[in-house]
ChimeraX commands (.cxc) that place a marker at each C-alpha (Angstrom):
marker #1 position 7.37,-5.70,17.94 radius 0.5
marker #1 position 8.07,-8.85,15.95 radius 0.5
marker #1 position 11.00,-8.98,13.53 radius 0.5
marker #1 position 10.25,-10.51,10.13 radius 0.5
marker #1 position 11.97,-10.73,6.75 radius 0.5
marker #1 position 11.04,-8.71,3.68 radius 0.5
marker #1 position 9.48,-11.75,1.99 radius 0.5
marker #1 position 7.39,-12.48,5.09 radius 0.5
marker #1 position 6.18,-8.86,5.10 radius 0.5
marker #1 position 5.17,-9.10,1.43 radius 0.5
marker #1 position 3.33,-12.37,2.11 radius 0.5
marker #1 position 1.48,-10.80,5.05 radius 0.5
marker #1 position 0.47,-7.80,2.94 radius 0.5
marker #1 position -0.69,-9.99,0.05 radius 0.5
marker #1 position -2.70,-12.15,2.48 radius 0.5
marker #1 position -5.00,-9.17,3.11 radius 0.5
marker #1 position -6.10,-8.95,-0.55 radius 0.5
marker #1 position -9.22,-11.13,-0.32 radius 0.5
marker #1 position -10.44,-9.86,3.06 radius 0.5
marker #1 position -9.88,-6.17,2.36 radius 0.5
marker #1 position -8.04,-5.68,5.65 radius 0.5
marker #1 position -6.62,-2.20,6.20 radius 0.5
marker #1 position -2.96,-2.19,7.21 radius 0.5
marker #1 position -0.32,0.42,7.96 radius 0.5
marker #1 position 3.02,0.25,6.17 radius 0.5
marker #1 position 6.14,2.40,6.38 radius 0.5
marker #1 position 8.62,2.39,3.52 radius 0.5
marker #1 position 11.10,4.62,1.68 radius 0.5
marker #1 position 9.85,6.09,-1.59 radius 0.5
marker #1 position 11.91,5.33,-4.70 radius 0.5
marker #1 position 11.37,8.74,-6.27 radius 0.5
marker #1 position 12.86,10.97,-3.59 radius 0.5
marker #1 position 14.02,8.81,-0.66 radius 0.5
marker #1 position 11.28,10.17,1.58 radius 0.5
marker #1 position 9.90,7.97,4.37 radius 0.5
marker #1 position 6.23,7.23,3.67 radius 0.5
marker #1 position 3.67,6.00,6.20 radius 0.5
marker #1 position 0.46,4.78,4.60 radius 0.5
marker #1 position -2.85,3.27,5.68 radius 0.5
marker #1 position -3.60,1.01,2.77 radius 0.5
marker #1 position -5.85,-1.72,1.51 radius 0.5
marker #1 position -5.55,-4.28,-1.28 radius 0.5
marker #1 position -8.28,-5.62,-3.52 radius 0.5
marker #1 position -10.17,-2.33,-3.98 radius 0.5
marker #1 position -11.91,-2.20,-7.37 radius 0.5
marker #1 position -13.55,1.21,-7.12 radius 0.5
marker #1 position -12.34,3.81,-9.61 radius 0.5
marker #1 position -10.65,1.33,-11.94 radius 0.5
marker #1 position -11.26,1.71,-15.66 radius 0.5
marker #1 position -10.34,-1.83,-16.69 radius 0.5
marker #1 position -7.22,-0.86,-18.64 radius 0.5
marker #1 position -4.63,-1.75,-16.02 radius 0.5
marker #1 position -1.04,-0.61,-15.69 radius 0.5
marker #1 position 1.39,-0.17,-18.56 radius 0.5
marker #1 position 3.97,-2.24,-16.68 radius 0.5
marker #1 position 4.14,-5.26,-14.38 radius 0.5
marker #1 position 4.34,-3.90,-10.83 radius 0.5
marker #1 position 5.43,-7.25,-9.40 radius 0.5
marker #1 position 8.49,-7.34,-11.69 radius 0.5
marker #1 position 9.50,-3.94,-10.31 radius 0.5
marker #1 position 8.95,-5.23,-6.76 radius 0.5
marker #1 position 5.98,-2.93,-6.16 radius 0.5
marker #1 position 2.56,-3.63,-4.65 radius 0.5
marker #1 position -0.39,-1.63,-5.98 radius 0.5
marker #1 position -2.63,-0.55,-3.12 radius 0.5
marker #1 position -5.41,1.86,-2.26 radius 0.5
marker #1 position -4.36,4.70,0.08 radius 0.5
marker #1 position -7.29,5.04,2.48 radius 0.5
marker #1 position -6.08,8.31,4.04 radius 0.5
marker #1 position -5.45,9.95,0.65 radius 0.5
marker #1 position -8.99,9.11,-0.48 radius 0.5
marker #1 position -10.45,10.70,2.66 radius 0.5
marker #1 position -8.31,13.84,2.22 radius 0.5
marker #1 position -9.37,14.23,-1.40 radius 0.5
marker #1 position -13.06,13.83,-0.53 radius 0.5
marker #1 position -12.65,16.47,2.20 radius 0.5
marker #1 position -11.21,18.82,-0.45 radius 0.5
marker #1 position -14.40,18.51,-2.49 radius 0.5
marker #1 position -13.66,15.69,-4.92 radius 0.5
marker #1 position -16.44,13.25,-5.68 radius 0.5
marker #1 position -16.14,9.69,-4.39 radius 0.5
marker #1 position -15.34,8.46,-7.91 radius 0.5
marker #1 position -12.63,11.09,-8.53 radius 0.5
marker #1 position -11.03,10.49,-5.13 radius 0.5
marker #1 position -11.08,6.73,-5.65 radius 0.5
marker #1 position -9.35,6.97,-9.03 radius 0.5
marker #1 position -6.63,9.22,-7.61 radius 0.5
marker #1 position -5.95,7.19,-4.46 radius 0.5
marker #1 position -4.06,4.22,-5.86 radius 0.5
marker #1 position -0.40,4.11,-4.79 radius 0.5
marker #1 position 2.61,1.77,-4.96 radius 0.5
marker #1 position 4.45,0.23,-2.03 radius 0.5
marker #1 position 8.18,-0.21,-2.64 radius 0.5
marker #1 position 8.77,-3.76,-1.38 radius 0.5
marker #1 position 12.55,-3.27,-1.30 radius 0.5
marker #1 position 12.35,-0.62,1.40 radius 0.5
marker #1 position 9.54,-1.64,3.78 radius 0.5
marker #1 position 10.65,-0.84,7.33 radius 0.5
marker #1 position 7.52,-1.39,9.44 radius 0.5
marker #1 position 4.14,-3.06,9.08 radius 0.5
marker #1 position 1.08,-3.00,11.35 radius 0.5
marker #1 position -1.54,-5.59,10.53 radius 0.5
marker #1 position -4.48,-6.87,12.58 radius 0.5
marker #1 position -3.13,-5.24,15.75 radius 0.5
marker #1 position 0.36,-6.74,15.42 radius 0.5
marker #1 position 3.43,-4.58,14.76 radius 0.5
marker #1 position 6.26,-5.95,12.66 radius 0.5
marker #1 position 9.75,-4.61,12.06 radius 0.5
marker #1 position 11.32,-5.68,8.78 radius 0.5
marker #1 position 14.89,-6.95,9.04 radius 0.5
marker #1 position 17.39,-5.50,6.61 radius 0.5
marker #1 position 19.48,-8.05,4.76 radius 0.5
marker link #1:1,2 radius 0.2
marker link #1:2,3 radius 0.2
marker link #1:3,4 radius 0.2
marker link #1:4,5 radius 0.2
marker link #1:5,6 radius 0.2
marker link #1:6,7 radius 0.2
marker link #1:7,8 radius 0.2
marker link #1:8,9 radius 0.2
marker link #1:9,10 radius 0.2
marker link #1:10,11 radius 0.2
marker link #1:11,12 radius 0.2
marker link #1:12,13 radius 0.2
marker link #1:13,14 radius 0.2
marker link #1:14,15 radius 0.2
marker link #1:15,16 radius 0.2
marker link #1:16,17 radius 0.2
marker link #1:17,18 radius 0.2
marker link #1:18,19 radius 0.2
marker link #1:19,20 radius 0.2
marker link #1:20,21 radius 0.2
marker link #1:21,22 radius 0.2
marker link #1:22,23 radius 0.2
marker link #1:23,24 radius 0.2
marker link #1:24,25 radius 0.2
marker link #1:25,26 radius 0.2
marker link #1:26,27 radius 0.2
marker link #1:27,28 radius 0.2
marker link #1:28,29 radius 0.2
marker link #1:29,30 radius 0.2
marker link #1:30,31 radius 0.2
marker link #1:31,32 radius 0.2
marker link #1:32,33 radius 0.2
marker link #1:33,34 radius 0.2
marker link #1:34,35 radius 0.2
marker link #1:35,36 radius 0.2
marker link #1:36,37 radius 0.2
marker link #1:37,38 radius 0.2
marker link #1:38,39 radius 0.2
marker link #1:39,40 radius 0.2
marker link #1:40,41 radius 0.2
marker link #1:41,42 radius 0.2
marker link #1:42,43 radius 0.2
marker link #1:43,44 radius 0.2
marker link #1:44,45 radius 0.2
marker link #1:45,46 radius 0.2
marker link #1:46,47 radius 0.2
marker link #1:47,48 radius 0.2
marker link #1:48,49 radius 0.2
marker link #1:49,50 radius 0.2
marker link #1:50,51 radius 0.2
marker link #1:51,52 radius 0.2
marker link #1:52,53 radius 0.2
marker link #1:53,54 radius 0.2
marker link #1:54,55 radius 0.2
marker link #1:55,56 radius 0.2
marker link #1:56,57 radius 0.2
marker link #1:57,58 radius 0.2
marker link #1:58,59 radius 0.2
marker link #1:59,60 radius 0.2
marker link #1:60,61 radius 0.2
marker link #1:61,62 radius 0.2
marker link #1:62,63 radius 0.2
marker link #1:63,64 radius 0.2
marker link #1:64,65 radius 0.2
marker link #1:65,66 radius 0.2
marker link #1:66,67 radius 0.2
marker link #1:67,68 radius 0.2
marker link #1:68,69 radius 0.2
marker link #1:69,70 radius 0.2
marker link #1:70,71 radius 0.2
marker link #1:71,72 radius 0.2
marker link #1:72,73 radius 0.2
marker link #1:73,74 radius 0.2
marker link #1:74,75 radius 0.2
marker link #1:75,76 radius 0.2
marker link #1:76,77 radius 0.2
marker link #1:77,78 radius 0.2
marker link #1:78,79 radius 0.2
marker link #1:79,80 radius 0.2
marker link #1:80,81 radius 0.2
marker link #1:81,82 radius 0.2
marker link #1:82,83 radius 0.2
marker link #1:83,84 radius 0.2
marker link #1:84,85 radius 0.2
marker link #1:85,86 radius 0.2
marker link #1:86,87 radius 0.2
marker link #1:87,88 radius 0.2
marker link #1:88,89 radius 0.2
marker link #1:89,90 radius 0.2
marker link #1:90,91 radius 0.2
marker link #1:91,92 radius 0.2
marker link #1:92,93 radius 0.2
marker link #1:93,94 radius 0.2
marker link #1:94,95 radius 0.2
marker link #1:95,96 radius 0.2
marker link #1:96,97 radius 0.2
marker link #1:97,98 radius 0.2
marker link #1:98,99 radius 0.2
marker link #1:99,100 radius 0.2
marker link #1:100,101 radius 0.2
marker link #1:101,102 radius 0.2
marker link #1:102,103 radius 0.2
marker link #1:103,104 radius 0.2
marker link #1:104,105 radius 0.2
marker link #1:105,106 radius 0.2
marker link #1:106,107 radius 0.2
marker link #1:107,108 radius 0.2
marker link #1:108,109 radius 0.2
marker link #1:109,110 radius 0.2
marker link #1:110,111 radius 0.2
marker link #1:111,112 radius 0.2
view
């Protein structure tokens, strides 16, 4: 496992946006302190309504992503593709990323 800084981890995640690469990220949720492990993807347009967020995610140190596993679970529960897609967007808390797996390489994020 390779040790990298938080900013390097964010850069690696953002570098997947154009290619649509699926990555695995582990972080601590802001809302309840729970550890979250997510298979995610950036750059997904499906299910968007064109309105956008009511706040700037980058200013809050968040990355908007598409939770691939959540979408599959929702479809398995009987939701349509469109409904599942709309409900599968999540936020990654950049301040608390602990691990990242990308293109077969595992990274551990150093705490400052």
